[in-house]
N, CA and C of each residue as an Amber inpcrd file, in Angstrom:
protein
   210
 122.9130000 138.2230000  40.8950000 123.8690000 138.2750000  41.9910000
 123.1400000 138.9050000  43.1280000 123.3120000 138.3790000  44.3150000
 122.6390000 138.8560000  45.4650000 123.6490000 139.6670000  46.2750000
 123.0230000 140.7340000  46.9400000 123.8510000 141.6160000  47.7510000
 124.0200000 140.9170000  49.1400000 125.1680000 141.2320000  49.8390000
 125.1320000 140.6460000  51.1840000 124.0830000 141.3890000  52.0600000
 123.6420000 140.5960000  53.0480000 122.5440000 141.1540000  53.9270000
 123.2080000 142.1150000  54.9680000 122.4150000 143.1070000  55.2330000
 122.8450000 144.0520000  56.2960000 122.4470000 143.4620000  57.6710000
 123.0010000 144.0690000  58.7110000 122.7170000 143.5380000  59.9910000
 121.1560000 143.7360000  60.2740000 120.6860000 143.0770000  61.2530000
 119.1800000 143.1610000  61.6230000 118.8690000 144.5660000  61.9630000
 117.7110000 145.1430000  61.5250000 117.3480000 146.5630000  61.7490000
 116.9570000 146.7160000  63.2620000 117.0890000 147.9330000  63.7380000
 116.6020000 148.1960000  65.1290000 115.1040000 148.4020000  65.0020000
 114.4660000 148.5200000  66.1660000 113.0900000 148.6900000  66.3230000
 112.6890000 150.1620000  65.6770000 113.5800000 151.0960000  65.9820000
 113.3960000 152.4250000  65.5360000 113.4850000 152.4160000  64.0190000
 114.4470000 151.7580000  63.3530000 114.5700000 151.6960000  61.9290000
 113.3640000 151.2050000  61.2950000 112.8260000 149.9630000  61.8930000
 111.6290000 149.3340000  61.3490000 110.3900000 150.3190000  61.4580000
 110.3640000 151.0510000  62.5860000 109.1360000 152.0260000  62.7810000
 109.2350000 152.9840000  61.6440000 110.3660000 153.6310000  61.4430000
 110.4420000 154.7230000  60.4600000 110.2180000 154.2440000  58.9960000
 110.7030000 152.9940000  58.7220000 110.4500000 152.4440000  57.3900000
 108.9500000 152.2380000  57.1350000 108.2770000 151.5460000  58.1520000
 106.9400000 151.3450000  57.9710000 105.9710000 152.6110000  58.0580000
 106.4670000 153.6700000  58.7840000 105.8590000 154.9270000  58.7940000
 106.0110000 155.6210000  57.3920000 107.1530000 155.4720000  56.8350000
 107.3440000 156.1240000  55.5290000 106.5020000 155.4130000  54.4440000
 106.5230000 154.0540000  54.4080000 105.6400000 153.3200000  53.4570000
 104.2130000 153.6750000  53.7060000 103.7170000 153.6760000  54.8710000
 102.3230000 154.0090000  55.1590000 101.9250000 155.3870000  54.6930000
 102.7960000 156.3680000  54.8440000 102.4550000 157.7880000  54.4980000
 102.6390000 158.0600000  53.0060000 103.3660000 157.2840000  52.3890000
 103.6760000 157.5880000  50.9640000 103.0500000 156.6950000  49.9520000
 102.4250000 155.6180000  50.4120000 101.8770000 154.6690000  49.3490000
 100.3590000 154.3820000  49.6230000  99.6940000 155.5220000  49.8610000
  98.1910000 155.3340000  50.0280000  97.5840000 154.9060000  48.6100000
  96.6780000 153.8930000  48.8130000  95.9500000 153.5500000  47.6680000
  96.4120000 152.1700000  47.0260000  97.3470000 151.5420000  47.6500000
  97.7070000 150.2200000  47.1530000  99.1820000 150.1740000  46.7140000
  99.5480000 149.0060000  46.3460000 100.9820000 148.7670000  45.9310000
 101.9940000 148.6410000  47.0630000 101.4400000 148.2630000  48.2780000
 102.2620000 148.2510000  49.4030000 103.4000000 147.1870000  49.2990000
 103.0350000 146.0450000  48.8130000 104.0280000 144.9310000  48.7040000
 105.1660000 145.3420000  47.8730000 104.9010000 146.1120000  46.7270000
 106.0110000 146.6660000  45.9280000 106.8820000 147.6250000  46.7420000
 106.2990000 148.5030000  47.5080000 107.0950000 149.3460000  48.3060000
 107.9030000 148.6370000  49.3190000 107.3930000 147.6030000  49.9470000
 108.0590000 146.7790000  50.9640000 109.1600000 146.1010000  50.2520000
 108.9830000 145.5830000  49.0670000 110.0470000 144.8620000  48.3890000
 111.2160000 145.8630000  48.0920000 110.8580000 147.0100000  47.7090000
 111.8850000 148.0200000  47.3730000 112.6830000 148.3670000  48.6240000
 111.9690000 148.6880000  49.6900000 112.6790000 149.1210000  50.9620000
 113.5280000 147.9110000  51.5700000 112.8760000 146.8060000  51.7940000
 113.4580000 145.7190000  52.5570000 114.5370000 144.9280000  51.7650000
 114.2990000 144.7610000  50.5100000 115.1810000 143.9070000  49.6440000
 116.1770000 144.7640000  48.8830000 115.6960000 145.6570000  48.0990000
 116.5590000 146.3850000  47.1510000 117.3330000 147.4990000  47.8240000
 116.7130000 148.2660000  48.6100000 117.3640000 149.4950000  49.2040000
 118.1400000 149.1900000  50.5220000 117.5920000 148.4730000  51.4450000
 118.2750000 148.2030000  52.6770000 118.8910000 146.8430000  52.7710000
 118.5760000 145.9550000  51.9830000 119.1420000 144.5610000  51.9510000
 118.9630000 143.8370000  53.3030000 117.8130000 144.0250000  53.8580000
 117.5120000 143.2690000  55.1110000 117.0800000 141.8730000  54.8730000
 116.4790000 141.6130000  53.6690000 116.1290000 140.3260000  53.2220000
 116.5810000 139.9930000  51.8500000 116.6400000 138.7090000  51.4990000
 116.9690000 138.3620000  50.1270000 115.6310000 138.3710000  49.4130000
 115.6590000 138.4820000  48.1020000 114.3610000 138.4990000  47.2620000
 113.5370000 137.1710000  47.4390000 114.2170000 136.0310000  47.4770000
 113.5080000 134.8350000  47.5640000 112.8520000 134.7080000  48.9960000
 113.4190000 135.2530000  49.9860000 112.8270000 135.2580000  51.3360000
 111.6090000 136.0810000  51.4110000 111.7200000 137.2490000  50.7120000
 110.6040000 138.1610000  50.6810000 109.4270000 137.5850000  49.9700000
 109.6860000 136.9630000  48.7470000 108.6290000 136.4110000  48.0330000
 107.9910000 135.1650000  48.6920000 108.8450000 134.4240000  49.4290000
 108.2560000 133.2770000  50.1890000 107.3400000 133.7190000  51.3190000
 107.7310000 134.8480000  51.9940000 106.8920000 135.4650000  52.9340000
 105.6170000 135.9680000  52.4120000 105.6640000 136.5800000  51.2880000
 104.5170000 137.1780000  50.6560000 103.5790000 135.9950000  50.1770000
 103.9910000 134.9190000  49.6130000 103.2170000 133.7730000  49.3020000
 102.5870000 133.1870000  50.5200000 103.2810000 133.0830000  51.5890000
 102.6750000 132.5570000  52.9020000 101.5690000 133.5520000  53.3580000
 101.9130000 134.9000000  53.2960000 100.9310000 135.9000000  53.7560000
  99.5630000 135.8400000  52.9940000  99.6890000 135.4240000  51.6890000
  98.5330000 135.3900000  50.8220000  97.6650000 134.1250000  51.1550000
  98.2860000 133.2300000  51.8370000  97.5440000 131.9840000  52.2130000
  96.7050000 132.2260000  53.4930000  97.0670000 133.2190000  54.3310000
  96.3050000 133.4900000  55.5180000  95.2050000 134.4780000  55.2280000
  94.1460000 134.3790000  56.0040000  93.0040000 135.4110000  55.9090000
  93.4960000 136.7750000  56.2880000  92.9720000 137.7240000  55.6880000
  93.3240000 139.0940000  55.9630000  94.0710000 139.8370000  54.8800000
  94.5060000 141.0390000  55.1790000  95.2030000 141.8290000  54.2480000
  96.6820000 141.3180000  54.0670000  97.0680000 141.0920000  52.8290000
  98.3800000 140.5060000  52.4880000  99.5580000 141.2080000  53.2120000
  99.6140000 142.5310000  53.0150000 100.7500000 143.2850000  53.4900000
 100.8150000 143.3320000  55.0800000  99.7080000 143.2720000  55.6730000
  99.6230000 143.1770000  57.1240000 100.0960000 141.9040000  57.6070000
  99.7350000 140.8280000  56.8920000 100.2770000 139.5080000  57.2980000
 101.7310000 139.3830000  57.0110000 102.1890000 140.0440000  55.9480000
 103.6020000 139.9910000  55.6460000 104.4100000 140.8450000  56.5790000
 103.8330000 141.9010000  57.1110000 104.6170000 142.7300000  58.0680000
 104.7200000 141.9980000  59.4410000 103.7190000 141.2770000  59.7390000
 103.7180000 140.5070000  61.0350000 104.6070000 139.4410000  60.8560000
């Protein structure tokens, strides 16, 4: 069962979430932290949307989580 999506986040909310993820997840596992924050905790995305974005990010050159964040 999926939760209803929350309204689009503000720029400040996105800044603080990415700052928190960057400061607390040194050493890897960033996509897991992003899934937890954006899908499970804040309901800004559905899980299938997140996983589709992650799959697309893996197809591009560069760091996966950076591509996903962009």
